[in-house]
C-alpha positions in Angstrom: 49.1 42.0 -41.5 46.2 42.8 -43.6 43.1 44.2 -41.8 39.4 43.1 -42.9 36.9 46.0 -43.5 34.5 46.7 -40.1 32.6 49.2 -38.4 30.7 49.4 -35.2 28.4 51.8 -33.3 29.6 53.1 -30.2 28.0 55.2 -27.9 30.0 58.1 -27.1 30.3 59.6 -23.6 29.4 63.3 -22.3 32.5 65.0 -22.5 34.6 63.2 -24.8 35.6 64.4 -28.4 34.7 61.4 -30.9 38.5 61.0 -30.8 38.8 60.4 -27.6 35.6 58.0 -27.9 37.7 56.7 -30.8 40.8 55.6 -28.8 38.5 54.9 -25.6 36.7 52.2 -27.7 40.5 50.9 -29.4 42.0 50.5 -25.9 38.7 48.8 -24.7 39.0 46.2 -27.4 43.3 46.0 -27.4 43.2 47.3 -31.1 46.7 47.9 -31.8 47.6 51.9 -32.8 48.5 50.4 -36.3 45.0 49.0 -36.4 43.4 52.3 -38.9 40.5 53.8 -37.5 38.0 56.8 -38.0 34.5 57.8 -36.9 32.2 59.2 -39.6 29.9 62.0 -38.2 31.1 64.4 -35.2 29.0 64.5 -32.3 30.1 67.8 -30.1 32.4 67.6 -26.6 28.3 68.1 -24.4 26.4 65.2 -27.0 26.4 62.1 -26.9 24.8 58.9 -28.0 25.9 57.1 -31.4 28.6 57.4 -33.1 30.3 55.2 -35.7 34.0 53.5 -35.5 34.9 52.6 -39.6 38.2 50.0 -38.6 41.0 49.0 -41.5 39.9 49.0 -44.4 36.3 50.5 -44.0 38.0 53.6 -43.3 38.7 54.0 -47.0 34.8 53.9 -47.1 34.4 56.9 -44.9 32.4 58.8 -47.2 29.4 56.5 -47.6 28.5 56.9 -44.5 28.2 60.9 -43.8 25.1 61.4 -45.5 23.4 58.5 -42.8 20.2 60.5 -41.6 20.0 61.0 -37.6 17.7 61.2 -34.4 18.0 62.9 -31.8 16.5 64.1 -28.3 17.4 67.5 -27.4 16.6 69.1 -24.3 16.2 72.9 -25.5 16.5 75.9 -22.5 15.0 78.6 -22.9 15.6 82.1 -21.6 19.7 81.8 -22.0 21.3 82.1 -25.1 25.3 81.3 -25.8 27.7 81.8 -27.8 28.1 78.4 -29.0 24.4 77.6 -28.7 24.8 74.6 -26.1 26.3 75.1 -22.4 30.1 75.1 -23.6 29.5 78.4 -24.3 29.4 82.2 -23.3 25.9 82.7 -21.7 23.6 85.7 -21.6 20.4 85.7 -20.1 17.5 87.2 -21.0 16.1 90.5 -19.3 12.6 88.9 -18.5 11.4 85.9 -16.9 10.2 83.3 -19.3 7.1 80.9 -20.3 6.3 77.8 -21.9 3.7 79.6 -23.4 6.1 81.8 -25.6 7.8 78.3 -27.6 6.3 78.3 -31.3 4.4 75.1 -32.1 8.0 72.5 -32.9 5.7 72.1 -35.9 6.6 75.2 -37.9 10.8 73.2 -38.5 10.1 70.7 -40.2 10.8 70.4 -44.0 13.7 71.8 -45.8 15.8 74.8 -44.6 18.9 76.4 -45.1 21.0 76.5 -41.6 24.2 78.6 -41.1 27.2 76.3 -39.3 27.6 77.8 -35.7 30.3 79.6 -35.1 31.8 77.3 -33.3 32.2 74.8 -35.6 34.9 72.4 -37.6 33.5 73.9 -40.8 36.8 75.5 -42.8 36.3 79.0 -44.5 39.8 78.8 -46.9 41.2 76.0 -45.1 41.0 77.4 -41.2 38.0 76.0 -38.8 35.4 78.3 -38.1 35.8 77.7 -33.7 39.5 79.1 -34.5 38.3 81.9 -36.7 35.7 82.8 -34.1 38.4 82.6 -31.3 40.7 85.9 -33.6 37.4 87.7 -34.2 38.0 87.0 -38.1 34.4 85.3 -39.0 33.2 86.2 -42.6 30.5 88.1 -43.1 28.5 85.7 -44.8 28.8 82.4 -42.4 28.8 79.4 -44.6 25.9 77.5 -44.8 24.0 74.0 -45.4 20.5 72.7 -46.6 19.6 70.3 -44.1 16.1 68.5 -43.3 13.5 67.9 -40.5 11.4 64.9 -40.9 9.9 64.4 -38.1 10.0 66.3 -34.2 7.9 66.2 -31.4 7.8 67.4 -27.8 8.8 64.6 -25.4 8.1 66.5 -22.4 8.5 70.2 -20.6 9.9 71.1 -17.1 11.3 74.2 -15.5 14.7 74.1 -13.8 15.8 75.8 -11.1 19.0 78.6 -11.3 20.7 75.9 -8.5 19.7 73.0 -10.4 20.9 74.7 -13.4 24.3 75.8 -12.1 25.2 72.4 -11.1 24.4 70.7 -14.2 26.3 72.7 -15.8 29.4 73.1 -13.9 29.4 69.2 -13.4 29.3 68.5 -17.3 31.9 71.2 -18.2 34.4 69.5 -15.7 34.1 66.5 -17.9 35.2 67.9 -21.1 39.6 67.8 -21.7 41.4 69.6 -24.0 40.8 73.8 -24.9 37.2 74.6 -25.2 37.7 78.0 -22.9 36.6 76.2 -19.9 37.9 79.1 -18.1 36.3 81.4 -19.5 32.7 79.9 -19.7 32.4 79.0 -16.3 33.4 82.1 -15.2 30.5 83.5 -17.3 28.2 81.1 -16.1 28.9 82.1 -12.3 28.2 85.7 -13.7 25.2 84.8 -15.2 23.6 82.3 -11.8 24.7 85.0 -9.4 22.8 87.7 -11.0 19.6 85.5 -10.6 16.7 85.1 -8.4 17.7 81.9 -6.8 14.1 81.1 -7.0 13.9 81.5 -10.8 13.2 79.0 -13.1 13.8 78.7 -16.7 11.3 76.4 -19.3 12.7 73.3 -20.9 11.1 71.2 -23.7 12.9 67.6 -24.7 12.2 67.5 -28.2 12.9 64.4 -30.6 14.0 65.1 -33.7 14.5 62.2 -36.6 17.0 64.6 -39.8 19.3 64.5 -42.5 22.9 64.1 -41.7 24.6 67.9 -40.8 21.9 69.5 -38.9 22.9 70.6 -35.9 20.9 70.6 -32.9 22.6 73.1 -31.1 21.5 75.7 -33.7 18.3 74.4 -33.9 18.1 75.3 -30.4 19.4 79.0 -30.9 16.8 79.6 -34.0 13.9 77.9 -31.3 14.9 80.5 -28.6 15.3 83.7 -31.1 12.0 82.7 -32.6 10.6 82.8 -28.8 11.9 86.2 -28.6 13.7 85.5 -25.5 16.8 83.2 -26.3 17.4 79.5 -25.6 20.5 76.7 -26.4 20.8 72.7 -26.2 21.0 72.4 -22.9 20.9 68.3 -23.7 21.9 66.8 -26.5 21.8 62.8 -27.3 21.9 60.9 -30.5 19.6 57.5 -30.1 19.6 56.6 -33.9 21.4 56.4 -37.3 19.6 55.7 -40.1 21.7 53.0 -42.0 21.9 53.4 -45.6 
């Protein structure tokens, strides 16, 4: 049987890997395992939103889908950083209290810039993915990078999140992730961090909308914004809201 060209955009759920989202779509729509399928454009386990699925003969054209521009809504928390730049990482808290006043104007991040790949990512160096090299403590002295561009960025809102609410949200989200992502070590670190904080302490969070070129890491942007504020930061939530079809 010949499978005709086809593509769809599905919603990848929080906690899923792209492959798990693809297999969920396959099962929900009763596609045989013999039908070729692939996804174009990754989303991390704790990112959600639009994901392109290619079916049948269209899998041969995957390359043309990889350069599509994207739009995201991102929650950036200031005062805590992680080694993955998102929730699914080992956390470290800033030594001082943090306020929204320390956050740099988001317009500073417009335009083209060179963005290093995250240490925990699927980018390969000499055929080995960076996340594997990270676990071996064998990261290269000079990290690979890519020129990316932010076309539009704006603040959608801001709030403060209390330590107890933060911990509850983090533990809930990590529990959604299957596979080996160092969950036990990460949970243990989050427990230590939260236990070291005053229960009345809160952290500033801004929600931003970002339209950007393909391959722009939102968690790396969050980390950069935290460093620029002098207090560290990470992506508390990432949602891909739009893929600009070419």
